C-alpha positions in Angstrom: 34.3 -105.6 -5.5 35.8 -103.3 -3.0 37.4 -104.1 0.4 40.3 -103.2 2.7 43.0 -105.8 3.6 44.9 -105.0 6.7 47.6 -106.4 8.9 49.5 -105.4 12.1 52.9 -106.0 13.6 53.1 -106.0 17.4 55.5 -106.3 20.3 53.9 -109.5 21.4 50.7 -111.6 21.4 48.6 -110.2 24.2 46.1 -107.4 23.2 46.0 -104.6 25.7 49.4 -105.5 27.1 51.6 -105.7 24.0 51.5 -102.8 21.6 51.1 -102.2 17.9 54.3 -101.1 16.1 53.0 -101.1 12.5 49.7 -100.9 10.6 49.4 -101.7 6.9 46.2 -101.5 4.9 45.5 -101.8 1.2 42.2 -100.8 -0.5 41.4 -103.3 -3.3 38.9 -102.5 -6.1 38.1 -105.4 -8.4 41.2 -107.3 -7.4 43.6 -104.4 -7.9 45.4 -102.4 -5.1 44.0 -98.9 -5.3 45.4 -97.1 -2.2 47.7 -97.9 0.7 47.7 -96.8 4.4 50.9 -97.8 6.1 52.9 -96.5 9.1 55.3 -97.5 11.8 54.1 -96.6 15.4 56.0 -95.7 18.5 54.9 -98.3 21.1 56.3 -96.2 24.0 58.4 -99.2 25.1 61.4 -101.2 23.9 60.5 -103.8 21.3 61.4 -107.3 22.6 64.2 -109.0 20.6 61.8 -111.9 19.8 59.3 -109.6 18.1 62.1 -107.9 16.2 63.4 -111.3 15.0 60.0 -111.9 13.4 59.2 -108.6 11.8 62.5 -106.9 11.6 61.2 -103.8 13.3 63.7 -102.3 15.9 63.6 -99.5 18.4 65.4 -97.0 16.2 62.9 -97.5 13.4 59.9 -96.5 15.6 61.6 -93.6 17.4 59.8 -90.4 16.7 56.9 -92.2 14.8 53.3 -91.4 15.7 51.5 -92.9 18.7 48.7 -95.3 18.1 46.0 -92.8 19.3 47.2 -90.4 16.6 47.0 -93.0 13.9 43.7 -94.7 14.6 41.4 -91.8 13.4 43.2 -91.6 10.1 43.1 -95.4 9.7 39.3 -95.3 10.4 38.9 -92.6 7.7 40.9 -94.6 5.2 38.8 -97.7 5.8 35.4 -96.0 6.0 32.6 -98.6 5.9 34.3 -101.0 3.4 34.5 -104.6 4.4 37.8 -105.4 6.2 39.8 -108.5 5.5 42.7 -110.0 7.5 44.4 -113.4 7.9 43.6 -114.7 11.4 41.6 -111.5 11.8 40.6 -111.9 15.5 44.3 -111.4 16.5 44.6 -108.0 14.7 41.0 -107.0 15.6 41.6 -107.6 19.3 44.7 -105.3 19.3 42.9 -102.5 17.5 39.8 -102.9 19.6 41.8 -102.6 22.8 43.3 -99.3 21.7 40.0 -98.0 20.2 38.4 -98.4 23.6 41.4 -97.1 25.6 41.7 -93.9 23.6 38.0 -93.5 22.7 38.9 -92.9 19.0 36.9 -93.5 15.8 37.0 -96.9 14.2 36.5 -98.5 10.8 32.8 -99.4 10.4 32.9 -102.3 8.0 32.4 -106.0 8.8 35.6 -107.9 9.6 36.2 -111.1 7.5 38.8 -113.7 8.4 40.6 -115.3 5.4 42.0 -118.1 7.5 38.8 -120.2 8.0 37.5 -119.2 4.6 40.8 -120.6 3.1 40.3 -123.9 4.9 36.9 -124.3 3.1 38.1 -123.1 -0.3 41.4 -125.0 -0.3 40.9 -128.2 1.6 43.9 -130.5 2.1 46.8 -128.1 2.3 49.5 -128.9 4.8 48.7 -125.7 6.8 46.9 -122.4 6.3 49.6 -119.9 7.1 49.5 -116.9 4.8 52.8 -117.8 3.3 51.6 -121.3 2.4 48.4 -120.0 0.8 50.3 -117.3 -1.2 52.8 -119.9 -2.4 49.9 -122.2 -3.4 48.3 -119.5 -5.5 51.6 -118.4 -6.9 51.1 -114.8 -5.7 54.4 -112.8 -6.3 56.1 -112.0 -2.9 58.9 -109.9 -1.5 59.0 -109.9 2.3 56.7 -111.4 4.9 55.9 -110.2 8.4 55.7 -106.5 7.5 52.3 -105.0 7.7 51.9 -103.5 4.2 53.2 -106.5 2.4 51.2 -109.0 4.4 48.0 -106.9 3.9 48.6 -106.9 0.2 49.1 -110.7 0.1 46.0 -111.1 2.2 44.0 -108.9 -0.2 45.2 -110.9 -3.3 44.4 -114.2 -1.4 40.9 -113.0 -0.6 40.2 -111.9 -4.2 41.4 -115.2 -5.5 39.1 -117.1 -3.1 36.1 -114.9 -4.1 36.7 -115.7 -7.8 36.6 -119.4 -6.9 33.4 -119.3 -5.0 31.6 -116.7 -7.2 28.4 -117.8 -8.9 27.8 -116.3 -12.4 30.5 -113.8 -11.8 28.8 -112.5 -8.7 30.8 -112.7 -5.4 29.2 -114.1 -2.4 27.0 -111.9 -0.2 28.6 -110.7 3.1 26.3 -112.9 5.1 27.5 -116.0 3.2 31.1 -115.1 3.8 30.5 -114.6 7.5 28.8 -118.1 7.5 31.9 -119.5 5.9 34.1 -118.3 8.8 31.9 -120.2 11.2 31.9 -117.2 13.6 29.5 -114.4 14.5 29.7 -111.1 12.6 32.5 -109.0 13.9 33.0 -105.2 13.7 35.0 -102.7 15.6 33.3 -100.8 18.5 32.0 -97.4 17.6 32.9 -95.3 20.6 31.2 -91.9 21.3 33.7 -90.0 23.5 31.9 -88.7 26.6 32.8 -85.3 27.9 35.0 -85.5 31.0 33.5 -84.4 34.3 35.4 -82.8 37.2 34.8 -83.2 40.9 34.7 -80.3 43.3 38.5 -80.2 43.5 39.0 -79.9 39.7 40.1 -83.5 39.2 38.8 -85.4 36.2 36.4 -88.2 37.1 
């Protein structure tokens, strides 16, 4: 079983307005972390104190780091067409989609799976379904929360533990069944083909 668990840290909660300041992704093979993609990102604007209070990322930490349009192609290459897993995946996916469209860059091709609604089905009756609560429930070893690489790793371990619980005869569920468990339509990142820019008679880009 192979998949990519990923997570973002951002300057706020509004995709297309707020910016990504960190991407973390971990490739899992048969439940074990096999490779990591993680980087801070310069959001081209000051990080609000409220965001820094949550994730601990401050302006001096992102100064001189790559811009998001320089990172996304490498992130897409890392992910390839593997299934993508995130906790509350629509939040992260909307941020990435906004930048994929804005900069017309390559995107990961795999289906996106949300561990949040799956966890509600697999572990009914918990007080809440925050990532920290689920990790504690499963006794997954932890260090920090609200940093992208660590949260991606926790999410990957959570997903693998859930797959073990709902496997039949040692075989994990088919992707279609996992999508059905989320109660949402299949979600993937847009695959943008960059169009050549055209110029008007005065040499201005259209």
